[in-house]
C-alpha positions as CSV (number, residue, x, y, z in Angstrom):
1,M,17.3,25.7,-22.5
2,T,17.9,24.1,-19.1
3,P,21.2,22.1,-18.8
4,P,20.8,18.3,-18.1
5,A,20.5,17.4,-14.1
6,T,23.8,16.1,-12.8
7,P,23.3,12.5,-11.2
8,P,23.5,12.3,-7.6
9,D,27.2,11.3,-6.3
10,E,27.1,7.5,-5.6
11,S,29.2,7.7,-2.8
12,A,26.8,10.6,-1.3
13,V,23.8,7.8,-2.1
14,E,25.8,4.9,-0.3
15,A,26.7,7.2,2.9
16,V,23.1,8.2,3.3
17,A,22.0,4.5,3.1
18,E,24.5,3.6,5.9
19,P,23.0,3.4,9.3
20,H,23.0,6.9,11.1
21,E,20.5,9.1,13.0
22,P,19.0,11.1,9.9
23,G,18.6,15.0,10.3
24,P,15.2,16.4,9.9
25,G,15.7,17.2,6.2
26,E,16.6,13.4,5.4
27,R,13.8,12.1,7.3
28,A,11.2,14.6,5.4
29,A,12.9,13.3,2.2
30,R,12.4,9.7,3.1
31,D,8.9,10.3,4.4
32,R,8.0,12.1,1.0
33,V,9.4,9.1,-0.9
34,R,7.5,6.5,1.2
35,A,4.3,8.5,0.7
36,E,4.8,8.5,-3.0
37,A,5.7,5.0,-3.1
38,A,2.8,3.7,-1.5
39,G,0.7,1.3,-3.6
40,M,3.7,1.2,-6.1
41,T,5.0,-2.2,-7.5
42,H,8.5,-3.1,-8.2
43,S,8.5,-1.8,-11.6
44,G,7.1,1.7,-10.5
45,A,9.6,2.1,-7.9
46,R,12.5,1.3,-10.4
47,E,11.2,3.7,-12.9
48,A,11.0,6.3,-9.8
49,L,14.5,5.4,-8.7
50,E,15.7,5.8,-12.2
51,A,13.8,9.4,-12.7
52,A,15.4,10.3,-9.4
53,R,18.9,9.7,-10.7
54,A,18.3,11.2,-13.9
55,A,16.9,14.3,-12.1
56,G,19.9,14.5,-9.8
57,A,17.6,14.1,-7.0
58,D,19.0,14.8,-3.3
59,P,21.2,11.6,-2.3
60,A,18.7,10.8,0.6
61,V,15.8,10.6,-2.0
62,V,17.7,8.5,-4.5
63,A,18.9,6.2,-1.5
64,E,15.4,5.7,-0.2
65,W,14.0,4.8,-3.7
66,Q,16.9,2.3,-4.1
67,R,16.0,0.8,-0.9
68,I,12.3,0.6,-1.8
69,E,13.0,-0.8,-5.0
70,E,15.3,-3.5,-3.5
71,H,12.8,-4.4,-1.0
72,L,10.0,-4.9,-3.5
73,A,12.0,-6.8,-5.6
74,D,11.9,-9.6,-2.9
75,H,8.3,-8.4,-1.7
76,G,6.2,-9.2,-4.7
77,G,3.3,-6.9,-3.8
78,P,2.6,-3.2,-3.7
79,Y,4.6,-1.0,-1.4
80,S,3.2,0.2,2.0
81,P,5.2,1.7,4.9
82,A,3.2,-0.4,7.3
83,S,4.6,-3.6,6.0
84,D,8.2,-2.4,5.3
85,P,10.2,-4.1,8.2
86,Y,13.0,-1.2,7.9
87,V,10.4,1.4,8.2
88,Q,8.7,-0.4,11.2
89,G,12.2,-0.7,12.8
90,Q,12.7,3.0,12.7
91,L,9.5,3.7,14.2
92,T,9.9,1.3,17.0
93,A,13.5,2.5,17.7
94,R,12.1,6.1,17.6
95,S,9.5,5.4,20.0
96,H,11.9,3.7,22.7
97,H,14.3,6.5,22.1
98,D,11.5,8.8,23.0
99,D,10.2,6.9,25.9
100,A,13.7,6.7,27.4
101,P,14.0,8.5,30.7
102,R,16.4,11.9,30.2
103,T,19.2,12.8,32.5
104,P,19.5,16.5,33.3
């Protein structure tokens, strides 16, 4: 019999939710959650958040589900990364960062 999953440490989830430059693994986790969340309503995102916590998912996964669930609580429609201001802000910042001149 498989032992029950350990819920993620909430302090780790909070740390991942703080503004910082995410590493490649964290970016990939966020992208997977966003793809899975596309088209979900608030109740679906809440269920996915609860399932991620119960499964002991990576803190980056739990933090992203939590952020999306909170976004949909105010949004009222289905989730779309294209209409998520946080995601669009990240994409804009990355494009400006990528376009910045580099000094040798």
